[in-house]
Structures are given as C-alpha cells and as structure tokens.
C-alpha positions in Angstrom: 51.6 67.4 212.3 49.8 69.7 214.5 52.6 70.5 216.2 55.0 71.1 213.1 52.3 73.4 212.1 52.2 75.6 214.9 56.4 76.1 214.8 55.7 77.5 211.7 52.8 79.4 211.3 53.5 82.2 208.8 56.1 80.3 206.7 54.8 79.8 202.6 56.7 78.7 200.7 57.8 80.2 197.5 57.7 79.3 194.1 60.6 78.2 191.9 59.5 81.7 190.0 60.1 83.7 193.4 63.0 81.9 194.5 64.8 82.7 191.1 63.6 86.2 190.6 63.8 87.5 193.9 65.6 85.4 197.1 68.4 84.5 193.9 69.0 87.7 192.6 69.3 89.3 195.9 71.9 86.7 196.5 73.9 87.5 193.3 74.2 91.4 194.1 75.2 90.4 197.4 78.4 88.1 196.0 79.4 90.9 193.7 79.4 93.6 196.3 82.0 91.9 198.5 83.4 91.3 195.8 83.7 94.9 194.5 84.5 95.3 198.2 87.6 93.3 198.3 88.9 94.3 194.8 88.9 98.3 196.3 90.5 97.2 199.4 93.1 95.0 197.7 93.7 97.4 194.5 92.8 100.6 195.8 95.5 100.2 198.6 98.1 99.2 196.3 97.7 101.4 193.2 96.8 104.6 195.4 100.3 104.2 197.7 102.1 103.5 194.3 100.6 106.9 192.9 101.4 108.5 195.5 104.9 107.5 195.8 105.9 108.3 192.4 103.9 111.2 191.8 104.3 112.9 195.6 108.4 111.7 195.6 109.7 110.4 192.3 108.2 113.2 189.6 109.3 116.8 190.0 106.8 118.9 192.0 104.7 120.6 189.2 101.1 121.4 189.5 99.3 118.3 188.0 100.9 116.3 190.4 99.3 118.4 193.5 95.9 117.5 191.8 97.0 113.8 191.7 98.2 113.1 195.2 95.5 114.6 196.7 93.0 112.8 194.5 94.9 109.5 195.8 95.3 110.4 199.3 91.5 111.1 199.6 91.3 107.3 197.8 93.6 105.6 200.0 91.8 106.5 203.1 89.2 105.7 201.9 89.9 102.1 200.9 91.6 101.7 203.8 88.4 102.1 205.9 86.3 99.9 203.0 88.1 97.1 205.3 85.7 97.6 208.0 82.7 98.1 205.3 83.7 94.2 203.8 83.9 93.1 207.3 80.2 93.9 207.7 79.8 92.9 204.7 81.4 89.2 205.4 79.0 89.3 208.9 75.6 89.9 207.6 75.0 93.8 207.8 76.6 93.0 211.3 78.9 95.9 212.5 81.3 94.6 215.7 83.2 97.8 216.1 81.3 99.9 218.3 79.9 103.9 217.6 83.2 105.7 217.5 84.4 103.4 214.0 80.8 103.2 212.7 81.2 107.2 212.7 84.5 107.7 211.3 84.2 105.0 208.7 80.6 107.2 207.7 82.7 110.3 207.7 85.2 109.3 205.5 83.3 107.3 203.2 81.5 111.0 202.0 85.0 112.6 202.3 86.4 110.3 200.1 83.5 111.4 197.8 83.4 115.4 198.3 87.0 115.4 197.9 87.3 113.8 194.6 85.0 115.2 192.6 86.2 118.8 193.8 89.2 118.0 192.6 88.5 116.5 189.5 86.2 119.7 188.9 89.4 121.9 189.9 91.1 119.5 187.1 88.9 120.4 184.8 88.6 124.0 185.5 92.4 124.3 185.5 92.9 122.9 181.6 90.0 124.8 180.6 91.9 128.2 182.1 94.9 127.4 180.7 93.9 127.5 177.4 91.6 130.1 177.6 93.4 132.3 179.9 97.1 131.4 179.6 98.4 134.2 180.4 97.0 134.6 183.7 97.7 131.0 184.5 101.1 131.3 183.9 101.4 134.1 186.2 99.3 132.4 188.8 99.9 128.5 188.4 102.1 127.9 191.3 103.0 125.6 193.6 101.6 127.5 196.5 98.8 128.1 195.0 97.9 124.4 193.8 98.8 123.7 197.8 96.4 126.1 199.1 93.1 125.2 196.6 93.3 121.7 197.3 93.5 122.5 201.6 90.6 124.2 200.6 89.1 121.1 198.8 90.0 118.6 201.9 88.4 121.8 204.3 85.0 122.1 202.7 85.1 118.2 202.0 85.3 118.1 205.5 82.8 120.3 206.4 80.3 118.9 204.1 81.0 114.9 205.6 80.8 116.6 209.3 77.0 115.7 209.6 77.5 111.9 208.7 80.1 111.8 211.7 77.3 113.5 214.2 74.5 111.3 212.9 75.5 108.2 212.2 74.8 106.1 215.0 75.0 102.0 216.4 71.4 100.4 216.7 69.9 96.9 217.2 67.9 95.6 214.6 66.9 91.5 214.2 69.2 90.5 216.8 71.8 92.5 214.4 74.3 95.7 216.0 73.7 98.0 212.9 75.9 100.9 211.8 74.0 103.8 209.9 72.5 107.4 209.6 69.9 107.8 212.2 68.9 111.1 213.0 66.0 111.7 215.8 63.8 114.2 215.0 61.1 116.1 217.1 58.3 114.1 215.4 57.7 110.4 214.9 58.3 109.8 211.0 59.9 113.2 209.8 62.7 112.4 207.6 63.4 116.5 207.0 67.0 116.1 208.3 67.7 112.8 206.1 66.0 114.2 203.2 67.9 118.1 203.3 71.1 115.1 204.0 70.3 113.5 200.7 70.0 116.1 199.1 73.1 118.0 199.4 74.9 114.5 198.7 73.2 114.6 195.7 73.3 118.3 194.3 76.6 119.3 196.0 78.7 115.8 195.8 77.3 114.9 191.9 74.7 117.3 189.7 76.7 120.5 190.5 80.7 119.1 190.1 79.3 117.1 186.9 77.8 120.4 185.4 80.9 122.5 185.9 83.1 119.5 184.9 80.9 119.2 181.5 81.3 122.7 181.2 84.8 122.9 181.4 85.9 120.2 179.1 83.5 121.8 176.2 85.3 125.1 176.7 88.7 123.3 176.7 87.4 121.2 173.3 86.1 124.6 171.6 89.9 126.0 172.1 91.9 123.0 171.4 89.7 123.1 168.6 90.3 127.1 168.0 93.9 126.5 168.6 94.4 124.0 166.1 95.8 121.7 168.3 94.1 118.1 167.1 96.9 116.0 167.9 95.6 113.3 170.2 96.9 112.5 173.0 96.9 109.7 176.0 96.7 112.1 179.1 94.1 113.8 178.1 91.8 110.7 177.3 92.9 109.4 180.6 91.6 112.4 182.4 88.5 112.9 180.6 88.2 108.9 181.5 88.7 110.1 185.7 86.0 111.8 185.2 83.6 109.0 183.3 84.9 106.9 185.0 83.7 108.6 188.3 80.9 109.7 187.2 79.6 106.0 185.8 80.5 104.2 189.6 78.9 107.0 191.3 75.9 107.6 189.0 73.7 104.2 190.1 74.3 104.9 194.1 73.2 108.6 193.4 70.2 107.5 191.4 69.2 105.2 194.0 69.6 108.1 196.8 66.6 109.9 194.7 64.5 106.7 194.8 65.4 106.1 198.6 64.2 109.9 199.2 61.4 109.2 197.5 60.0 105.9 198.9 62.7 103.9 201.3 60.6 100.7 201.4 61.3 100.6 197.8 61.8 96.3 196.8 64.0 97.7 194.1 66.4 99.3 197.0 66.9 96.0 198.3 68.3 94.4 195.2 70.7 96.9 193.6 71.8 98.8 196.8 74.1 96.6 197.4 75.6 96.2 193.7 75.2 100.3 193.4 77.5 100.7 196.8 80.2 98.6 195.6 80.6 100.2 192.2 80.6 103.2 194.3 83.4 102.4 196.1 85.4 100.4 193.3 85.7 104.2 192.0 88.3 104.6 194.4 90.8 102.2 192.7 89.6 103.0 189.3 92.0 106.3 189.0 95.2 103.8 189.2 94.5 101.3 187.0 93.6 104.2 184.1 97.2 105.0 185.0 98.4 101.7 184.7 96.7 101.2 181.3 97.6 104.4 180.2 101.6 104.0 181.2 102.2 100.5 179.7 103.6 100.8 176.1 102.3 98.0 173.8 105.9 96.1 173.1 107.5 94.5 176.5 104.4 95.2 178.7 104.9 92.1 180.5 108.3 93.1 181.0 107.6 97.2 182.6 108.0 97.5 186.3 105.4 98.5 187.9 106.7 102.1 189.2 108.3 102.5 185.4 104.4 102.0 184.0 103.2 104.7 186.7 106.0 106.9 186.3 105.7 106.9 182.6 101.9 107.6 183.0 101.8 110.2 185.4 105.0 111.8 183.6 102.6 111.9 180.6 99.7 113.6 182.2 102.1 116.5 183.2 103.8 117.0 180.0 100.4 117.5 178.1 98.9 120.4 180.3 102.5 121.5 180.2 102.7 121.2 176.6 99.2 123.1 176.0 100.2 125.7 178.3 103.3 126.6 176.1 101.3 126.6 173.1 98.5 128.5 174.2 101.1 131.2 175.3 102.3 131.4 172.0 99.0 131.4 170.2 98.5 134.8 172.9 102.1 136.0 172.0 101.5 136.0 168.6 97.9 137.6 168.8 99.1 140.1 170.6 102.2 140.7 168.4 99.6 141.1 165.6 97.6 143.5 167.6 100.7 145.9 168.3 101.7 145.8 164.6 98.2 146.9 163.9 98.6 149.9 166.2 101.8 151.0 165.1 100.2 151.2 161.9 97.5 152.9 162.8 99.9 155.4 164.3 102.0 156.0 161.6 99.0 156.5 159.4 97.9 159.3 161.7 
C-alpha cells in the first residue's frame, strides 16, 4: 500500500461530475475538430479544384470569375496545408514535420484568412460601385484591372502573414514537439509582440473587412430598392451567403483570440479553441458547397453532373452581376437624357 501511494502521490480521482463536465467535453471538442479538419481537406480540395476548373477554364473570362478563381485558389492551398494540421491532431498535437513546414503551414493559414476576407471585401465593393457608379465601372471594370487588384490583394495578404513565418517555431513541451507562435522578447513574460500580431489579425483580418462588407451591401441594397429592382436571385443570395458563412466560421476563432490576449490560461480556451479552429478551417470548403447548392435544380438533381452543377451556379453569379450593371446603365442613360431634355427646354425659354 505504501509503495502504491508513493508511485502516485499527486493523483486524485475526479468525481463523476468532473469527468463528465471537463474531460468528456474536451474529448468531444477534439473529436469534432478532427472531423471538421477531415471534411475541410476532403471537401475543400475537391470542391475548390472544381471551382477553379469551371470558373477559370470552362466559363467566359469575366471580372466576377477573377474574384471567384482567386478565392478558390487561396482556399485550395489552405486545404492542402491542413493535411499537416490533421496529422498533428491525430498525434496529440505532436509536430513531426520540422521547422520549415511549421513556418510554412502557419504562413498559409493566415495568408488564406487575409486573402479570403480581402477578396470578399473587394467583391462587395465591386457590387456597390456597379449599382451606384455604373458609368465609372463601365469604363474601368476591365479584366486587367481585376487581375491587378487580385495581385495587390495577394501581396497585402502575404505581407500581413509574413510575421507568422518569421516567429513560428518548433519547441519541446511535455516530451512532445510543438509548433506554435513563439516570440523571444527582451523581458521575460513580455507578450507585446504577440499582442500586436493578435490585434492586427483581429482588426485587419476581421473587424475592418466586416465593416466594409456590411456598409457596401447595405448601400447596394438601398440602390437596388431605389431602382425598383426587387427580383430575388439565387446569385445575390449566394454572394451574401459567402460573406455570412465566412464570418460565422471565423467569429468564434477571433472571439477566443480576444480572450487569449486578456488571459492566455483561461480554461475556456482549452475547451472551445479546438472547435473554433475547426470551424475557421471549415470555411475554406463552404464556398464550393454553396455553389453546389445554388447550381442544383429542383428537378433531376440526382442526375446532374458535378461539373454541370458548378458551371450553372458560377454562370448565374456572373450573369446576375451583368444584369444589374445593364439595369443601372439604362437607369443612368434615362436620367441623363431627362437632364439633357430639361436643359434644352431651359435654353429655349431663355
């Protein structure tokens, strides 16, 4: 009996309530996150590859397709890198891939986040300008302009993500190799650099883009109502759904990021962070799923080919934006002709 006591001096048997309340919840969250990681890899690689193939090679080259293809490329690269994170999860957070892949994996994780949210902001701004400034957009809404904007988005995303390549390190903890953000501060316990990176991630990767997207879609909705264009379209709903899905997936992650900045040892992080990360990663395969649902027709949905469904969905998105631009052009031309007529009448009176 004495020997048994000396072998386990600090072990206390938890009550049934503690086991059910803490250990089981953590295990469930870990298992759910593994399922989300697996779905992200399988569905994300398949779906985004189809979107790139259809929008990039099967449809006519248009500005809308430039946004969709770049969004799918960012998500596809991200889904490939999640294979390493999935293996890490299966090995109890042990990182067996070395320093370079540790840095590379973290870099593309946040490059995808920044690139995706910036592209969603660009899409919303594009739609708003097409409704409120149709003549300006008719002159400048060109393929080369869209490609230049897409390249600029990638450059900005890379700049914002580069600190995670620099500061991400491999280290030992509890006999396991860990891969995480480790910043060597001048003073022990100083987390200034981490807090700066967390703040930039939250403000530039979530808060500001959300405000831009929200304002642009509100203005677009007001413009459509003023033009008395009340027809509901699947394409308009799916573009709004892309934005909603992105922020629903990433909001828990960024909320816990704020908690981590205040108290990195908060028990809430241990329980909910695996699930929040899994939801954030799952956002990379949500877009193809939304395209697929939009492209399905009510009749014969089980007899349709995968390529046909995506081709119909992506073509609908582009056609709707073209229709709205045409509508705005006609409204503007009627307004311009009315102004010209009024000016001519004033001249005749004088």
